[in-house]
C-alpha positions as CSV (number, residue, x, y, z in Angstrom):
1,X,219.4,178.8,105.2
2,X,221.5,177.6,108.3
3,X,225.3,178.2,108.3
4,X,227.2,175.0,107.4
5,X,230.5,175.2,108.6
6,X,233.1,174.5,105.3
7,X,234.7,171.4,104.8
8,X,238.3,171.3,106.8
9,X,241.3,171.7,104.0
10,X,244.8,170.4,105.5
11,X,247.1,173.4,105.3
12,X,250.7,172.6,104.4
13,X,253.8,175.4,104.2
14,X,256.2,174.6,102.0
15,X,258.5,176.4,103.8
16,X,258.4,174.7,106.8
17,X,261.2,172.2,107.8
18,X,260.3,169.1,107.2
19,X,260.2,167.1,110.4
20,X,261.6,163.1,110.0
21,X,259.8,160.4,112.6
22,X,262.0,159.6,115.5
23,X,261.5,156.7,117.4
24,X,260.7,157.7,121.3
25,X,261.9,155.8,124.0
26,X,258.5,154.3,125.6
27,X,257.0,156.2,128.4
28,X,254.7,153.7,129.5
29,X,255.1,151.5,131.9
30,X,255.7,148.2,131.5
31,X,252.5,145.4,131.0
32,X,253.3,144.0,134.7
33,X,253.3,147.6,136.1
34,X,250.7,148.5,134.1
35,X,248.6,145.6,134.9
36,X,249.1,146.2,138.7
37,X,248.1,149.9,138.3
38,X,244.6,148.7,136.6
39,X,244.3,146.3,139.2
40,X,244.6,148.3,142.2
41,X,242.3,151.0,140.3
42,X,239.8,147.9,139.9
43,X,239.8,147.2,143.5
44,X,239.5,150.5,144.6
45,X,236.9,151.3,142.7
46,X,235.2,148.0,144.2
47,X,235.4,148.9,147.4
48,X,234.3,152.9,147.2
49,X,231.3,153.0,149.2
50,X,228.1,154.2,147.8
51,X,226.7,155.7,150.6
52,X,228.6,155.3,154.6
53,X,225.3,155.0,156.2
54,X,223.5,152.8,154.0
55,X,226.8,150.3,153.1
56,X,227.1,150.2,156.7
57,X,223.5,149.3,157.2
58,X,223.8,146.5,154.4
59,X,226.5,144.7,156.5
60,X,223.7,143.9,158.8
61,X,221.8,142.3,156.2
62,X,223.8,138.8,156.5
63,X,223.6,138.3,160.2
64,X,220.6,136.6,161.0
65,X,221.8,134.1,158.8
66,X,225.6,133.8,160.1
67,X,225.3,134.3,164.1
68,X,223.0,131.4,164.5
69,X,224.7,129.1,162.9
70,X,228.2,129.7,164.1
71,X,227.0,130.6,167.5
72,X,225.3,126.7,167.2
73,X,228.5,125.1,166.4
74,X,230.4,126.8,168.5
75,X,228.3,125.8,171.9
76,X,227.1,122.6,170.1
77,X,230.9,120.8,168.8
78,X,233.5,123.2,170.3
79,X,233.9,124.5,166.8
80,X,236.7,127.9,167.2
81,X,235.0,131.3,166.9
82,X,238.2,133.4,166.8
83,X,239.4,131.3,163.8
84,X,236.2,131.1,162.1
85,X,235.9,135.0,162.5
86,X,239.6,135.6,160.9
87,X,239.2,133.5,157.7
88,X,235.9,134.9,157.6
89,X,236.8,138.3,157.9
90,X,239.4,138.0,155.1
91,X,236.9,135.8,152.4
92,X,234.3,138.9,153.0
93,X,237.4,141.7,152.1
94,X,238.4,139.5,149.5
95,X,235.5,139.1,148.2
96,X,234.7,142.9,148.3
97,X,237.7,143.5,146.8
98,X,237.1,141.1,143.5
99,X,233.3,141.3,143.0
100,X,232.4,145.0,143.8
101,X,229.1,144.0,145.3
102,X,227.8,142.9,148.7
103,X,228.9,138.9,147.9
104,X,228.1,137.8,151.3
105,X,230.4,134.5,153.1
106,X,228.3,132.2,155.1
107,X,228.6,129.1,156.7
108,X,227.8,125.8,154.6
109,X,223.9,124.9,156.3
110,X,223.6,121.8,154.9
111,X,227.1,120.3,157.1
112,X,226.0,122.7,159.7
113,X,222.9,121.0,160.3
114,X,224.4,117.6,160.1
115,X,226.7,118.6,162.5
116,X,223.8,119.8,165.2
117,X,222.0,116.8,164.3
118,X,224.5,114.4,164.9
119,X,226.8,114.3,167.8
120,X,229.5,112.1,166.2
121,X,230.1,114.7,163.3
122,X,232.6,116.7,165.2
123,X,235.0,119.2,164.1
124,X,237.3,117.0,162.0
125,X,234.0,115.9,160.0
126,X,233.0,119.6,159.6
127,X,236.6,120.4,158.2
128,X,236.5,116.9,155.8
129,X,233.2,117.8,154.3
130,X,234.4,121.6,153.6
131,X,237.5,120.4,151.8
132,X,236.2,117.9,149.9
133,X,233.0,119.8,148.8
134,X,235.6,123.0,148.0
135,X,238.0,120.7,146.3
136,X,235.0,119.9,143.9
137,X,233.4,123.2,143.3
138,X,237.4,124.3,142.3
139,X,237.7,121.8,140.0
140,X,234.3,122.6,138.0
141,X,235.2,125.6,138.0
142,X,238.7,126.0,136.6
143,X,237.3,122.8,133.7
144,X,234.9,125.2,133.0
145,X,232.0,122.6,133.7
146,X,230.3,124.9,135.7
147,X,229.4,127.3,133.0
148,X,228.1,124.3,131.6
149,X,225.8,123.5,134.4
150,X,224.4,127.2,134.5
151,X,223.9,127.4,131.0
152,X,221.6,124.0,131.2
153,X,219.7,125.2,134.1
154,X,216.5,126.7,132.8
155,X,215.8,130.2,134.6
156,X,212.5,129.0,136.4
157,X,214.0,125.9,138.0
158,X,216.6,128.2,139.7
159,X,213.9,131.0,140.6
160,X,212.2,128.2,142.3
161,X,215.5,127.2,144.4
162,X,215.7,131.1,145.3
163,X,211.9,130.8,145.9
164,X,212.6,127.7,148.3
165,X,215.5,129.3,149.8
166,X,213.6,132.8,150.8
167,X,210.8,131.4,152.0
168,X,212.5,128.6,154.5
169,X,214.5,131.5,155.5
170,X,211.1,133.5,156.3
171,X,209.6,130.5,157.9
172,X,213.0,130.1,159.8
173,X,212.6,133.6,160.8
174,X,209.3,133.9,162.0
175,X,210.2,130.7,164.1
176,X,212.8,132.7,165.9
177,X,210.7,135.8,166.8
178,X,207.5,133.7,168.1
179,X,209.4,130.4,170.1
180,X,212.3,130.8,172.6
181,X,215.1,129.2,170.6
182,X,218.0,126.5,171.9
183,X,220.4,127.3,169.0
184,X,222.9,124.1,169.9
185,X,219.9,122.0,169.6
186,X,218.3,123.5,166.7
187,X,215.3,123.4,168.8
188,X,212.0,125.6,169.9
189,X,211.4,125.3,173.4
190,X,208.1,127.1,173.9
191,X,206.3,130.7,173.6
192,X,208.4,133.6,173.5
193,X,206.7,136.0,176.4
194,X,205.4,139.1,175.3
195,X,207.5,141.5,177.2
196,X,210.8,141.3,178.2
197,X,214.5,141.6,176.6
198,X,214.0,139.3,174.2
199,X,210.1,139.6,174.0
200,X,207.3,139.8,171.1
201,X,206.9,143.5,171.8
202,X,210.7,144.1,171.5
203,X,211.1,142.2,167.5
204,X,207.8,143.6,166.5
205,X,209.1,147.2,166.9
206,X,212.2,146.5,165.4
207,X,210.3,144.5,162.6
208,X,208.1,148.3,162.3
209,X,211.3,150.3,162.5
210,X,213.0,148.9,159.3
211,X,209.7,148.5,157.7
212,X,208.9,152.3,158.1
213,X,212.7,153.5,157.6
214,X,213.4,150.5,154.2
215,X,209.3,150.2,152.9
216,X,209.4,147.4,150.3
217,X,212.5,147.8,148.5
218,X,211.1,151.2,146.6
219,X,212.7,154.3,145.8
220,X,212.2,156.7,148.5
221,X,213.7,160.0,146.9
222,X,210.5,161.7,145.5
223,X,210.6,164.7,144.0
224,X,209.4,168.2,145.6
225,X,208.4,171.8,144.2
226,X,210.8,172.5,141.6
227,X,209.4,175.6,140.4
228,X,206.7,177.7,141.8
229,X,204.0,179.1,139.2
230,X,204.9,182.4,137.8
231,X,201.7,184.5,137.9
232,X,201.0,188.1,138.1
233,X,199.0,187.2,141.2
234,X,201.4,188.2,144.2
235,X,198.9,186.2,146.8
236,X,198.9,183.2,144.9
237,X,202.3,183.1,144.3
238,X,203.1,183.5,147.9
239,X,200.3,180.9,148.8
240,X,202.3,178.7,146.5
241,X,205.7,179.0,148.3
242,X,204.5,178.8,151.6
243,X,203.1,175.4,150.2
244,X,206.2,174.4,148.6
245,X,208.3,175.2,151.8
246,X,205.8,172.9,153.9
247,X,206.6,170.2,151.4
248,X,209.9,170.7,151.2
249,X,210.5,170.9,155.4
250,X,208.4,167.2,155.2
251,X,210.5,166.1,151.8
252,X,214.0,166.6,154.3
253,X,211.9,164.9,157.0
254,X,211.5,161.8,155.3
255,X,214.7,161.7,153.5
256,X,216.3,162.0,157.4
257,X,213.8,159.2,158.2
258,X,214.5,157.1,155.5
259,X,218.4,157.6,155.0
260,X,218.5,156.2,158.8
261,X,220.7,152.6,159.0
262,X,218.0,150.4,160.3
263,X,219.2,147.1,160.6
264,X,222.6,148.6,161.8
265,X,220.7,150.6,164.9
266,X,218.7,147.3,165.9
267,X,221.8,145.3,165.7
268,X,223.3,147.8,168.4
269,X,220.2,147.7,170.5
270,X,220.7,143.8,170.4
271,X,224.3,144.0,171.6
272,X,223.1,146.7,174.3
273,X,220.6,144.4,175.5
274,X,222.8,141.1,175.1
275,X,225.0,142.8,178.4
276,X,221.8,144.2,179.9
277,X,220.5,140.4,179.8
278,X,223.6,139.6,181.8
279,X,225.9,142.0,182.7
280,X,228.6,139.3,184.6
281,X,229.2,138.6,180.8
282,X,231.9,141.5,180.9
283,X,234.1,139.5,183.1
284,X,234.2,135.7,180.7
285,X,235.7,138.4,177.8
286,X,239.2,137.3,177.1
287,X,241.1,139.4,175.1
288,X,243.3,137.8,172.0
289,X,243.0,135.6,169.3
290,X,242.5,132.0,169.8
291,X,245.0,129.6,168.5
292,X,244.9,128.3,165.2
293,X,246.4,125.0,165.1
294,X,245.8,122.6,162.2
295,X,243.3,120.2,162.5
296,X,244.0,116.7,162.7
297,X,241.9,114.0,160.6
298,X,241.6,110.7,160.7
299,X,240.5,108.4,157.8
300,X,237.5,107.3,159.7
301,X,236.8,111.7,159.4
302,X,237.3,111.7,155.9
303,X,235.2,109.4,155.0
304,X,232.1,110.6,157.1
305,X,232.7,113.9,156.4
306,X,232.3,113.0,152.6
307,X,229.1,110.6,152.9
308,X,227.3,112.7,155.5
309,X,228.3,116.4,154.8
310,X,229.9,116.6,151.4
311,X,227.1,114.4,149.6
312,X,224.3,116.8,150.7
313,X,226.1,119.9,150.7
314,X,227.3,119.5,146.9
315,X,223.6,120.2,145.5
316,X,223.4,122.9,147.5
317,X,226.2,124.9,147.2
318,X,226.2,124.4,143.3
319,X,222.5,125.3,143.0
320,X,222.2,127.7,145.5
321,X,226.1,129.6,146.0
322,X,226.5,129.5,143.1
323,X,224.0,129.6,139.9
324,X,221.5,131.5,142.0
325,X,224.2,133.7,143.5
326,X,225.3,134.5,139.7
327,X,221.5,135.2,138.4
328,X,220.6,137.1,141.3
329,X,223.5,139.1,141.5
330,X,223.3,139.9,137.5
331,X,219.4,140.8,138.1
332,X,220.1,143.4,141.0
333,X,223.6,144.4,139.2
334,X,223.1,144.6,135.4
335,X,226.1,146.7,134.8
336,X,228.6,144.2,136.9
337,X,230.0,140.8,135.2
338,X,229.4,138.0,136.6
339,X,230.6,134.2,136.3
340,X,230.0,131.0,138.1
341,X,233.4,130.0,136.9
342,X,235.0,132.6,139.0
343,X,232.1,132.1,141.8
344,X,232.9,128.6,142.6
345,X,236.4,129.0,142.4
346,X,236.7,131.6,145.5
347,X,234.0,129.2,147.2
348,X,236.4,125.8,146.5
349,X,239.6,128.1,147.6
350,X,238.1,129.6,150.6
351,X,237.8,126.1,151.9
352,X,240.8,124.2,150.3
353,X,242.5,127.0,152.6
354,X,240.1,127.7,156.1
355,X,239.1,124.1,156.5
356,X,242.4,122.9,157.2
357,X,242.7,125.4,160.2
358,X,239.6,124.8,162.2
359,X,237.4,127.5,160.4
360,X,233.6,126.8,159.4
361,X,233.2,125.5,155.8
362,X,231.6,128.8,153.6
363,X,230.1,129.9,150.7
364,X,228.5,132.3,148.9
365,X,224.4,132.7,149.2
366,X,221.8,134.2,146.9
367,X,219.8,134.9,150.6
368,X,223.0,137.1,152.4
369,X,223.0,138.7,148.7
370,X,219.5,139.7,149.2
371,X,219.4,140.4,152.4
372,X,222.2,142.9,152.4
373,X,220.8,144.4,149.2
374,X,217.5,144.9,150.7
375,X,219.4,146.8,153.5
376,X,221.4,149.4,151.6
377,X,224.4,147.3,150.3
378,X,225.3,148.0,147.0
379,X,229.2,147.7,146.7
380,X,232.0,145.4,148.0
381,X,233.3,148.2,150.3
382,X,229.4,146.9,152.1
383,X,231.2,143.2,152.9
384,X,234.7,144.5,153.1
385,X,233.4,146.6,156.0
386,X,232.0,143.7,157.3
387,X,235.5,141.5,157.3
388,X,237.1,144.3,158.6
389,X,234.8,143.8,161.7
390,X,235.3,139.8,162.2
391,X,238.7,140.1,161.6
392,X,239.0,143.1,164.2
393,X,236.8,140.4,166.6
394,X,238.8,137.7,166.1
395,X,241.6,139.2,166.6
396,X,240.6,140.6,169.7
397,X,238.3,138.6,171.6
398,X,238.4,135.2,169.8
399,X,235.9,132.6,170.7
400,X,235.3,134.4,174.3
401,X,233.2,136.5,171.8
402,X,230.4,133.4,172.3
403,X,229.8,134.3,175.9
404,X,228.0,137.7,174.1
405,X,226.5,136.7,171.3
406,X,224.9,133.8,173.3
407,X,222.9,136.7,175.2
408,X,222.0,138.4,171.6
409,X,217.9,138.4,171.4
410,X,217.3,135.6,169.4
411,X,214.0,137.5,167.9
412,X,216.2,140.5,166.8
413,X,217.9,138.0,164.7
414,X,215.1,136.4,163.1
415,X,213.8,140.0,162.2
416,X,216.6,140.7,160.2
417,X,216.2,136.9,158.7
418,X,212.8,137.2,158.3
419,X,214.0,140.5,155.5
420,X,216.7,138.9,154.3
421,X,214.3,135.3,153.2
422,X,211.7,138.1,151.8
423,X,214.2,139.9,149.0
424,X,215.4,136.5,148.0
425,X,211.9,135.2,147.4
426,X,210.6,138.5,145.9
427,X,213.2,137.9,143.4
428,X,210.9,135.0,141.4
429,X,208.4,137.6,140.2
430,X,209.8,138.0,136.9
431,X,207.8,134.1,136.2
432,X,205.3,135.7,133.6
433,X,204.5,132.9,131.7
434,X,201.9,130.2,133.8
435,X,204.2,127.2,132.4
436,X,207.5,128.8,133.9
437,X,205.2,129.4,137.2
438,X,204.1,125.9,137.3
439,X,208.2,124.7,136.8
440,X,209.1,126.8,139.8
441,X,206.1,126.2,142.0
442,X,207.0,122.8,141.9
443,X,210.7,123.2,142.1
444,X,209.6,125.5,145.7
445,X,207.1,122.9,146.9
446,X,209.8,120.2,146.6
447,X,212.4,121.5,148.2
448,X,210.2,123.3,151.2
449,X,208.6,119.2,151.9
450,X,211.4,117.3,151.1
451,X,214.2,119.8,152.9
452,X,216.3,119.5,149.7
453,X,217.1,121.6,147.5
454,X,218.8,118.8,145.0
455,X,215.3,116.2,145.2
456,X,213.5,120.0,144.3
457,X,215.7,121.0,141.3
458,X,215.5,117.2,140.4
459,X,211.7,117.3,140.5
460,X,211.9,121.2,138.6
461,X,214.6,119.6,135.6
462,X,212.0,116.9,135.4
463,X,208.5,118.9,134.8
464,X,210.6,121.2,132.8
465,X,211.8,118.3,130.7
466,X,208.0,117.3,130.0
467,X,206.9,120.5,129.3
468,X,209.8,121.1,126.4
469,X,208.5,117.5,125.4
470,X,204.9,118.4,124.8
471,X,206.3,121.0,121.9
472,X,208.2,118.3,120.1
473,X,204.9,117.6,118.1
474,X,205.1,121.3,116.6
475,X,208.2,121.0,114.4
476,X,210.8,122.8,116.0
477,X,214.2,121.9,116.3
478,X,215.4,120.3,119.7
479,X,217.8,123.4,120.8
480,X,214.6,125.8,120.5
481,X,212.8,123.6,122.4
482,X,215.1,123.6,125.5
483,X,216.6,126.8,125.1
484,X,213.2,128.4,124.5
485,X,214.4,130.4,121.5
486,X,212.7,130.7,118.1
487,X,213.9,129.4,115.1
488,X,214.9,132.7,113.9
489,X,217.1,133.1,116.7
490,X,218.7,130.2,116.2
């Protein structure tokens, strides 16, 4: 019979002196200091590196989007690069501390596209568009309306927007690799030469290097020989040990290769090549930050910024910068708690502050998050490190950094952007039913052909509603039709 411990019996000593409870002075810190300590510990936890080289590598995953847009606006519309670097660097550090994941800070693409296509859309119009877009997103966040929007948008439509954005990035990346680019005019000038410091061979070699190191995103750590057979035959055991040692050596070699910071190495190569392509750029560098001044706005700038900038940007910001980012963050980091309310508020505050001083309007982006995750970013320390680098460059080099970035091989930027786009597009692979896939592909097709996420979203929602209405004849409650819940769940 198994031994069982007898139940514990409280023992009291009748001769022991009676102890009367006394009220002690509170030793715990006041609520304010306690909450401050909790916040500090939370920030430290969010900024901790999971792996130093992996986080450094992940910080490069967003540059394929960031550098071309900011550089093009700096050269074409005289955007203050130094101010933009300083403010976006601070944004990176703050969002990394708040969210604890590689939350990206990217230029608002619709506003940037309008500025590059319209010569009359200058810095004042860009900034007013950013302020107005940020104000709307801030209001939607603090009032809770963004949470309502998030609940009403079906997952299949969100996946359609993500797939369209990912494919758009991938197509743009292929264009960067294959053709010579005039970034300020957003035009392709012709076929890229095979050889050279920005040739096709260089881009292909960088592409193959990243594929070998990073693969398709699968787990790279494989188990090796945990134990060797323990038989009586010593010769057989010795042979197994030799084979195991060889496998261990190969495993260690694979581990070293697979742990290389591929994106960081490729980016450093691009910086070196930028100086080699035009070594006179060293004499064009001026040390010190750019002057930060308040932008002067006219009534016409507010009107044009709202009509041509804010209105086209708002649907893209709501869908890709808030809704899609929230869903992607939950997919990639299941243990983290994200809300569209906080994302909407942070995007709003970034633009309500920085745009007054000439910093490029910024937002979060699902593509940037996917790119940083692809290359190893797993914590807020990843983007905080990137933010610190931006802040340092903005304070030390200012706008003169544009001379260096102008010589950076565009083909390498295309390679980095390609992996970010593919990683984002692959998030849509969880559409298991034909109906969800149909809605997603309709949304994607219209978004790509019409070059408008808002139009794709509208068509996707219409198709989704029509498909749900077909189920009305099955005597189901309307709530089960919209949210795809069973009557028992309701």
